LUMTORFI-556399 format. One record per residue: residue number from 1; residue in three letters; chain; x, y, z of N, C-alpha, C in turn. Coordinates in steps of 0.1 Angstrom, whole numbers, m for minus. Each point is the difference from the previous one (the first is absolute). Example, Ala and Ser with C-alpha at 12.3 -4.5 7.8 and 13.67 -1.06 7.14 Angstrom:
! residues 2
    i   aa  ch   n.xx   n.yy   n.zz  ca.xx  ca.yy  ca.zz   c.xx   c.yy   c.zz
    1  ALA   A    132    m57     78     m9     12      0      9     12      0
    2  SER   A     m4     11     m7      9     11      0     m8     11      8
This chain:
! residues 283
    i   aa  ch   n.xx   n.yy   n.zz  ca.xx  ca.yy  ca.zz   c.xx   c.yy   c.zz
    1  MET   A    517   m759    m79    m14      0     m7      2    m13     m8
    2  ARG   A    m16     m5      0     m1     m8    m13    m10      0     m9
    3  TYR   A      3     m3    m13     m5      9    m11     m6    m15    m10
    4  LYS   A     m7      4     m6     m4     m8    m12     m1      6    m13
    5  THR   A      9     m7     m7      4      9    m12     m7     m7    m14
    6  ARG   A     m4      6     m9     m6     m5    m13      5      7    m10
    7  HIS   A     10     m4     m9      4      4    m16     m6     m7    m11
    8  VAL   A     m7      8     m4     m9     m8    m13      7      8    m17
    9  THR   A      6     m7     m6      3      3    m14     m7     m7    m11
   10  ARG   A     m6     11    m10     m9     m8     m7      5      6    m16
   11  TYR   A      2    m11     m7      4      6    m14    m13     m1     m7
   12  ARG   A     m2      7    m12    m13     m2     m5      5      2    m19
   13  TYR   A      0    m10     m7      7      0    m15    m10      3     m9
   14  GLU   A      3      7    m12     m8      2    m10     m1    m12     m6
   15  ALA   A      8    m13     m1      0    m10     m6      2    m12      9
   16  THR   A     m1    m13     m5      1    m11      9     14     m5      1
   17  VAL   A      4     m2     13     11     m1      3      2    m15      3
   18  SER   A      9     m9     m9     m2    m14     m1      7     m8     12
   19  GLN   A     10      7      8      8     m5      9     10     12      9
   20  CYS   A      1      1     13     11     10      5      9     m6      9
   21  HIS   A     10      6      3      6     m4     12      6     14      9
   22  SER   A     m4      0     13      3      9      8     10      1     12
   23  GLU   A      3     10      5     12     m3     10     m7     14      8
   24  VAL   A     m2     m2     17     m8      7      8     10      3     11
   25  ARG   A     m1      9      7      9      6     13    m13      4      8
   26  LEU   A    m11     m8      3    m10      6      9      1     m6     14
   27  ALA   A     10     m8      6      1     m6     10      6      9     10
   28  PRO   A     m6      8     11     13      7     10      9     m8      3
   29  ARG   A     12      7      3     10     m5      7      0     m6     13
   30  HIS   A      7     m9      5      1     m3     13     12      7      6
   31  LEU   A      0      9     10      6     10      5      0      1     18
   32  ALA   A     10      4      5      1      1     14    m12     10      5
   33  TRP   A     m5      6     m8    m10      8      5    m16     m3     m6
   34  GLN   A      2    m11     m8    m12     m5     m8     m1    m11     m4
   35  ARG   A    m10     m9      8     m5    m10     m1    m13     m2    m11
   36  VAL   A      3    m10     m9     m9     m6     m8     m6    m12      3
   37  LEU   A    m14      3      1     m7    m11     10     m8     m5    m12
   38  GLU   A     m3      3     m8     m6     m9    m13      4     11    m12
   39  SER   A     m1     m8    m14      5      5     m9     m7     m9    m14
   40  SER   A     m9      4    m10     m2    m10    m10     m2      8    m12
   41  ILE   A     m1     m6    m13      1      9    m12    m13     m9     m6
   42  GLN   A     m7      4     m8     m8     m5     m9     m2      5    m13
   43  THR   A     m4     m9     m9     m1      5    m13    m13     m3     m9
   44  GLU   A     m4      9     m8    m11     m3     m9      3      4    m14
   45  PRO   A      3     m8     m8     m5    m18      1      9     m6      9
   46  GLU   A     m2     m8      4     10     m9      9     11     m5     m7
   47  ALA   A     11      1      9     13     m3     m7      2    m16      0
   48  ALA   A      8     m2     m8      4    m15     m3     10     m7      9
   49  SER   A      6     11      5     12     m1      8      8      9      8
   50  PHE   A      4      0     12      5     11     10     16     m4      4
   51  GLN   A      6      7      1     15      1      4      4     11      7
   52  ASP   A      7     m3     13      5      8     10     13      3      1
   53  HIS   A      9     11      3     10     m3      0      3     15      4
   54  ALA   A     15      0      7      4     18      4     12      3     m8
   55  ASP   A     m2     12     m5     10      7     m9     11      3      6
   56  TYR   A      8      5     m8     12      4      4      2     10     15
   57  PHE   A    m10     10      0     m3      7      9     m8     m6     14
   58  GLY   A     m1    m13     m1     m8     m5     11    m17      1     m2
   59  ASN   A     m6      6    m11    m14      1      0     m5    m12     m4
   60  ASP   A    m14     m1      5     m7    m10     m4     m5      0    m15
   61  VAL   A      1     m8     m8     m2     m2    m14    m11     m9     m4
   62  THR   A    m12      1     m4     m9    m12     m8     m2      0    m13
   63  SER   A      5     m9     m6      0      0    m13    m13     m9     m3
   64  PHE   A     m9      1    m10     m9     m9     m7     m3     m1    m15
   65  THR   A     m7     m7     m5     m2      0    m13    m18     m3     m4
   66  ILE   A     m6      6     m9    m13      2      0     m1     m7    m19
   67  LEU   A     m6    m11      1     m1     m8    m13    m11      1     m5
   68  GLU   A    m11      7      8    m14      2     m8      0     12     m3
   69  SER   A     m9     m1    m15      0     11     m6    m10     11      4
   70  HIS   A      4     15      1     m7      7      9      0     14     m7
   71  ASP   A    m10     11      3      3     14     m2      0      8     10
   72  VAL   A     m3     m5     11      2      7     17      8    m10      4
   73  PHE   A     11      3      9      6     m5      8      4      7     13
   74  THR   A     m4     m8     12      3      7     13      7     m7      9
   75  THR   A      9      9      5      8     m7     15     m4      6     14
   76  THR   A     m5     m7      7     m6      6     15     11     m7     10
   77  ALA   A      7     11      6      9     m5     11     m3      6     15
   78  THR   A     m3     m8      8     m6      2     14     10     m3      8
   79  SER   A      3      6     11      7     m3     14     m2      4     10
   80  LEU   A      3     m5     12     m3      5     13     13      3      8
   81  VAL   A      1     11      4     15      4      6     m1      8     10
   82  GLN   A     10     m1     10      1      4     12     13     13     m3
   83  VAL   A     m1     13      4     10      8     m4      3      6     17
   84  ASP   A     11      4      0      3      4     14     11     11     m3
   85  GLU   A      4      8     10      8     12     m4     12     m7     m5
   86  ARG   A      9      8    m10     12     m3     m2     13      2     10
   87  PRO   A      7     m8      1     14      3      8      4     15     m3
   88  ALA   A      5      7     12      5     11     m5     14      0     m6
   89  VAL   A      2      8     m9     13      1     m9      6     14      2
   90  THR   A     10      2      9      6      7      1     16      2     m4
   91  ASP   A      3     12     m4     14      3     m8     12      1     11
   92  GLY   A     m5      3     14     13      3      9      7     13     m6
   93  GLY   A     m5      9     m5      6     10     m6     10      0    m10
   94  MET   A      0    m12     m7      9     m3    m12     m2     11    m12
   95  ALA   A     10      7     m5     m2      7    m10     m2     m7    m13
   96  TRP   A    m10      5     m9     m2     m7    m11     14     m5     m9
   97  GLU   A     12     10      0     11      0     m8      7    m16      7
   98  THR   A     m1     m4     11      7    m10      8     m7    m11     m7
   99  VAL   A    m14      0      1     m7    m12     m6      4     m2    m15
  100  ARG   A      0     11     m8      4     m2    m14     13     m7      2
  101  GLN   A      9      6      6     13     m8      0      3    m12      3
  102  ASP   A     m9     m7     11      1    m14      5     m8     m6    m11
  103  LEU   A    m12     m1     m9     m6     m3     m9     10     m2    m10
  104  ALA   A      8      9     m8     10     m1     m6     13    m11      1
  105  GLY   A      1     m1     14      9    m11      2     m6    m13      2
  106  HIS   A    m12      1      4     m9    m12      2     12    m13      7
  107  ALA   A      6      4     11      8     m9      8     m9    m11      7
  108  ARG   A    m11      1      6     m8     m8      7     m9     m4     m9
  109  PRO   A     m8    m14      3    m11     m6     m5    m11      9      0
  110  ASP   A     m4      7     10    m13      8     m1      2     11    m14
  111  LEU   A     14      8      1      1      9     m9      2     m5    m16
  112  LEU   A      6    m13      1     m1     m6    m14    m15     m1     m7
  113  LYS   A     m7     m6     10    m14      1     m3     m9      9     m7
  114  ALA   A      4     11     10     m6     12     m3      6      8    m12
  115  PHE   A     14     m4     m4      4      8    m10     m6      1    m15
  116  GLU   A     m7    m13     m3     m7     m1     m9     m9     11     m4
  117  PHE   A     m7      4     10    m12      8      0      2     16     m1
  118  SER   A     15      0      1      7     12     m4      2      4    m16
  119  LEU   A     m1    m11     m8      4      4    m14    m15      2     m8
  120  SER   A      3      5    m12    m12      1    m12     m7    m13      0
  121  SER   A    m15      0     m3     m4    m11     m5    m11      4    m11
  122  PRO   A     m5     m9     m5     m8      3    m11     m9     12     m1
  123  PHE   A     m8      2      8     m9     10      4      3     12      9
  124  VAL   A     17     m1      6      2     10      8     14      4     m6
  125  PRO   A      4      5     m9     12      4     m4      5     11      8
  126  CYS   A     13     m1      5      7     13      9      2     11    m11
  127  ASP   A     m3     10      5     m2     13     m9      9     13     10
  128  PRO   A      9      7     m9      4     14      8    m10      9      4
  129  ALA   A    m12      1     m6    m11     10      3     m6     m8     12
  130  LEU   A     m1    m11      5     m4     m5     10     11      0     14
  131  ALA   A     11      0     m5      7      2     10      2     14      3
  132  ASP   A     m1      9     m9     m1     15      4    m11      3      7
  133  TYR   A    m12     m7     m2    m13      4      9      3     m9     14
  134  ALA   A      7     m8      3      1     m9     10      7      8      9
  135  ARG   A     12      9     m3     10      9      6     m5      7     10
  136  ILE   A    m11      7     m9     m4     10     10     m5     m6     17
  137  SER   A     m4    m12      0     m4     m6     15     12     m5      6
  138  PHE   A     11     m5    m12     12     m9      5     12     11      0
  139  THR   A     m3      9     11     13      8      0      9     m5     10
  140  THR   A     12      5     m2     13     m6      7     m3     m5     15
  141  GLY   A      3    m10      4     m1     m6     13     m8     m4      3
  142  ARG   A    m15      3     m5    m12     m3      5     m3    m15      0
  143  PRO   A     m9     m5     14     m2    m12      5     m8     m5    m15
  144  ILE   A      1    m14     m3     m6     m5    m13    m15      0      4
  145  ALA   A      0     m6     12    m18      0      2    m11     15     m3
  146  ASP   A      8     11      9     m5     11     m1      1      8    m16
  147  ALA   A     11     m5     m5      1      7    m13    m14    m10    m11
  148  SER   A     m1    m13      2    m10     m7     m6    m11      7      2
  149  MET   A     m4      2     13    m13      4      2     m4     14     m6
  150  ASP   A     13      7      2     m5     12     m7     m2     m1    m15
  151  LEU   A      9     m9     m8     m4     m1    m16    m14     m6     m1
  152  MET   A     m4     m9      9    m14     m5     m1     m9     13      1
  153  ARG   A      0      6     11     m9     13     m1      3      8    m12
  154  ARG   A      9      4     m5      2      9    m10     m7     m6    m13
  155  ILE   A      2    m13     m3     m7     m9    m14    m11      3      4
  156  HIS   A     m8     m2     14    m14      1      2     m7     14      0
  157  GLY   A     10     11      0     m6     14     m1      3      3    m16
  158  ASP   A      9     m5     m7      4      3    m13     m8     m6    m11
  159  PHE   A     m4    m14      3     m6     m7    m10    m17      3      2
  160  ARG   A     m7     m3    m12    m13     m1      3     m5    m15     m2
  161  TYR   A     m9     m5      8     m8    m11     m4     m9      0     m7
  162  GLU   A      2     m5    m14    m12      2    m11      1    m16     m8
  163  PRO   A    m11     m5      4      0    m14     m8     m1      3    m15
  164  LYS   A      2     m8     m9      0      0    m14      8      8     m7
  165  THR   A      9      6      6     10     13     m7     13    m10     m5
  166  THR   A      3    m11      7     10    m10     m1     m4    m13     m2
  167  SER   A      9     m8     m7     m3    m13      0     13    m10      2
  168  VAL   A      0    m14      2     11     m4      6     10      2    m11
  169  ASP   A     m2      2    m14     11      3     m8      5     15     m2
  170  THR   A     m5      8      9      6     15      2     14      0      8
  171  PRO   A     10      4    m10     13     m1      6      0     10     13
  172  LEU   A      8     m5      9      1      6     13      5     17     m3
  173  ILE   A      6      0     m9      7     16      0    m15      6     m3
  174  GLU   A     m6     m4    m10    m12      7     m4     m9      3     10
  175  ALA   A     m1    m10      9    m11      3     13      9      8      8
  176  PHE   A     12      1      3      8     10      6     m5     13     m5
  177  ARG   A      3      2    m10     m3     13    m10    m12      6      2
  178  SER   A    m10     m8      0    m14      5     m1     m5      3     15
  179  ARG   A      7     m6     12     m4      0     11    m16     m2      3
  180  ARG   A     m2    m13     m6    m13     m6      2     m1    m14     m1
  181  GLY   A     m8     m7      2     m3    m16     m1     m6     m4     13
  182  VAL   A      1    m13     m2     m5     m5     12     12     m7     11
  183  CYS   A     m4    m12      6      8     m5     12     14     m5     m6
  184  GLN   A     m3     m5    m13      9     m8     m6     12     10     m3
  185  ASP   A     m5     11     m5     10     14     m1      5      2     11
  186  PHE   A     m4      6      8      5      4     12     10    m10      5
  187  ALA   A     m3    m11      1     11    m11      6     11     m3     m8
  188  HIS   A     m4      1    m16     11      1     m9     10     12      2
  189  VAL   A     m4     11      1      9     12     m2      6      1     17
  190  MET   A     m6     m5     11      9      0     11      9    m11      0
  191  VAL   A     m4    m13     m5     13     m8     m1     11      5     m8
  192  GLY   A     m6      3    m13     13      8     m9      6     10      5
  193  ALA   A     m7     10      6     10     11      5     10     m7     13
  194  LEU   A     m3     m9      8      8     m6     11     12     m8     m5
  195  ARG   A     m4    m10    m12     11     m3     m6      9      4     m7
  196  SER   A     m8     15     m7     12      7     m6     10      7      9
  197  LEU   A     m2      1     12      9      3     10      9    m11      4
  198  GLY   A     m2    m15     m3      8     m8      1     m7     m8     12
  199  LEU   A    m12      3      4     m4     m7     13    m10    m11     m5
  200  ALA   A     m4     m9     10     m7    m14     m3    m15      5      4
  201  ALA   A     m9     m5    m11    m16      2      1     m3    m10     m7
  202  ARG   A    m14     m6      5     m7     m9     m6    m16      6     m3
  203  TYR   A     m4     m8     m7    m15      3     m4     m8     m9      6
  204  VAL   A    m12      4      9     m7     m9      5    m16      5     m5
  205  SER   A     m7    m16     m3    m11      1     m3    m10     m5      9
  206  GLY   A    m13      5      1     m7     m5     12    m15      5      1
  207  TYR   A     m7      3      7    m13      5      3      0      7     14
  208  LEU   A    m12     11     m4     m2      8     13    m12      0      4
  209  ARG   A     m3     m1     13    m16     m2      7     m7      8    m11
  210  SER   A    m12     m6      0    m11      8    m13     m5     15      8
  211  GLY   A      2      8     m7     m5     16      4      9      5     10
  212  ALA   A     11     m6      0     11      6     12     10     13     m5
  213  LEU   A      6     m4    m14      8      9     m6     m1      1    m11
  214  VAL   A      4      9     m8      3      0    m15      5     m9     m6
  215  GLY   A     m6    m10     m9      5    m11     m8     m7    m12      4
  216  ALA   A    m10      1     12     m8    m12      7     m9     m7    m14
  217  GLU   A     m4     m9     m1    m10     m3     m9      8     m7    m13
  218  ALA   A     14     m3      1      8     m2    m10     13     m6      5
  219  SER   A      7     m3    m10     14     m5      6      6     12      5
  220  HIS   A      9      0     10     10     13      3     14     m3     m2
  221  ALA   A      8     10      1     14     m4     m2      7     11      9
  222  TRP   A     12     m4      8      5     10     12     13     m5     m2
  223  VAL   A     11      6      5     15     m1      2      3     m2     12
  224  ALA   A     13    m10      1      8     m4     12     13      6     m6
  225  VAL   A      8      9     10     15      3     m2      8    m10      9
  226  PHE   A     11     m4     m3      9     m9     10      7      9      9
  227  VAL   A     m2     m4     14     12      5      9      7     m9      7
  228  PRO   A     13      2     m4     10    m12      5     m1      0     16
  229  GLY   A     m3    m15      5      0     m4     13    m15      3      9
  230  ALA   A     m9      4    m10    m13      1      7    m10     m7     m9
  231  GLY   A      3      0    m16    m11     m7     m8     m5     11    m11
  232  TRP   A    m12     m1     m4     m6      5    m12    m14     13      8
  233  LEU   A      3     10     m2     m6     14      4    m13      3    m10
  234  GLU   A    m10     m5      0    m12      1    m10     m6     12      2
  235  LEU   A     m2      6    m13     m4     15     m2    m13     m3    m12
  236  ASP   A    m11      8      4    m11      3    m10      1     13     m8
  237  PRO   A      6      5     m9     m2     10     m4    m13      5     m6
  238  THR   A     m8     m8     m3    m15      3     m6     m9      8     11
  239  ASN   A      5     m5     15     m9      2      9      8      9     11
  240  ASN   A     15      2     m2      6      6      9     m1     m4     16
  241  VAL   A      1    m18     m2      0     m3     14     10    m12      0
  242  ARG   A      4     m6     11      7    m10      3     m9    m15      1
  243  PRO   A     m1     m8     m8     m6    m12     m1     m4     m3     14
  244  GLY   A    m12     m4      2     m2     m6     16    m12    m12     m4
  245  ILE   A     m9     m2      8     m9    m11      1    m11      3    m11
  246  GLY   A     m2     10     m6     m9      2    m11      7     m3    m13
  247  HIS   A     13     m7      0      8     m3    m11      1    m17      0
  248  VAL   A     m4     m6    m11      2    m13     m2     10     m2    m11
  249  THR   A      9     m9      4     12     m3     m9     m1    m12    m10
  250  LEU   A     m2      4    m10     m1    m14    m11     14     m2     m5
  251  ALA   A     10      7     m6     12     m3     m6      9     13     m1
  252  TRP   A     17     m4     m4      5     12      0     11     m7    m11
  253  GLY   A      7     10     m7     11     m2     m8      3     15     m6
  254  ARG   A      7     m3    m10      8     15     m6     m7     10     m4
  255  ASP   A    m11     m5     m8    m14      9     m5     m9     m9      0
  256  TYR   A    m12      7     m8    m14     m4     m3      2    m13     m9
  257  GLY   A      8      0     m8      0    m12     m8      7    m12     10
  258  ASP   A      6     m1     10      0    m12      8    m11     m1     11
  259  VAL   A     m6      8     m2    m16     m5      8    m11      3     m5
  260  THR   A     m2     m2    m13    m11      0     m7    m12     m8      7
  261  PRO   A    m10      5      4    m12     m6      5     m3    m14     m8
  262  VAL   A     m6      2    m15     m4     m7     m8      9      1    m12
  263  LYS   A      6    m10     m5      4      1    m15     m1    m14     m7
  264  GLY   A      1      2    m13     m1    m14    m10     m1      1    m13
  265  ILE   A     m1    m11     m5     m4      3    m15     m8    m11     m3
  266  ALA   A    m10      6    m13    m12     m6     m4      2     m3    m16
  267  LEU   A     m6    m11     m1     m4     m2    m16    m13      2     m6
  268  GLY   A      1     12    m10    m13      8     m2     m4      9      8
  269  GLY   A    m12      7     m1     m5      8      8      0     16     m5
  270  GLY   A     10      5     m7     m1     13     m7      1      8     15
  271  GLN   A     m4     13     m4     m3     11      8     m6     m6     14
  272  GLN   A      6      4      8     m8     m1     17     m1     11      7
  273  ILE   A    m11     m1     14     m1      8      8      1     m7     13
  274  VAL   A      8     10      7      2     m9     14     m5      8     13
  275  GLU   A     m7     m7      7     m7      4     12      6     m4      9
  276  VAL   A      3      9     14      9     m4     10    m13      5     10
  277  GLU   A     m1    m11     12     m7      3     13      7     m2     13
  278  VAL   A      3      6      8     11     m2     11    m13      5     12
  279  ARG   A     m2    m10     10     m5      4     12      8     m6     14
  280  VAL   A      6      8      8      2     m4     14     m5      6     11
  281  GLU   A     m8     m8      7     m8      2     10      4     m9     12
  282  PRO   A     m3     10     12      4    m10     14     m6    m11      1
  283  ALA   A      6    m10      3     m9    m12      3     m8     m3     14
């Protein structure tokens, strides 16, 4: 499926901003199942400079500086992307305890690379309560893929999708106990539950085809769990689905902090209102 994506982020300030510097992760990743045909970023006011680089996790990052005074600042990212079905990721019946043991030893390059995703991170600390919740799915000897999909189903059923009940700063364990939040919270809970058992899980940011699933018309988030010898199994607990051609991948990292779509600093401005518009339409 070929999509046109458009992501608009608008900051409205109560006072004038003299200048600002921003860093965005709004360009889709180039992957075996995802080809980026076009990608551009525009700002209003116009940026004085742009710089592109890849971060530690291989995500495309654009940095820019606005030197013109303003009280409204808009970033518009557009892309044309071809999304195909993901390659099959099967565990061959490998028990999750075996995966945990292999990760702890990290004797091969793929295991060593995945190992860092089994550790606590700033937004996703490991916690005994998360481990206890995960163990209901991760029974003795259960294959890792089957157990992970069961955990996804349980989170989808146990948690309520309720915008504005949490924020970026809401602690993970608070969202876990309240059993409500948005896709970011669903993904953080699942990543934290997997890591609390010693498994490797990463946080994935992206988009959904407009009108298709819960979380469309905004940035979306899901999870990928490492399966030795097969790769990363992607799971979307907000919608209880395995991501397919309706999911466009932007970036991945340990948690939301590694893949924040737009962040930066501004001189002046005072209080601000942030507006976000996302559309993903078939091209």
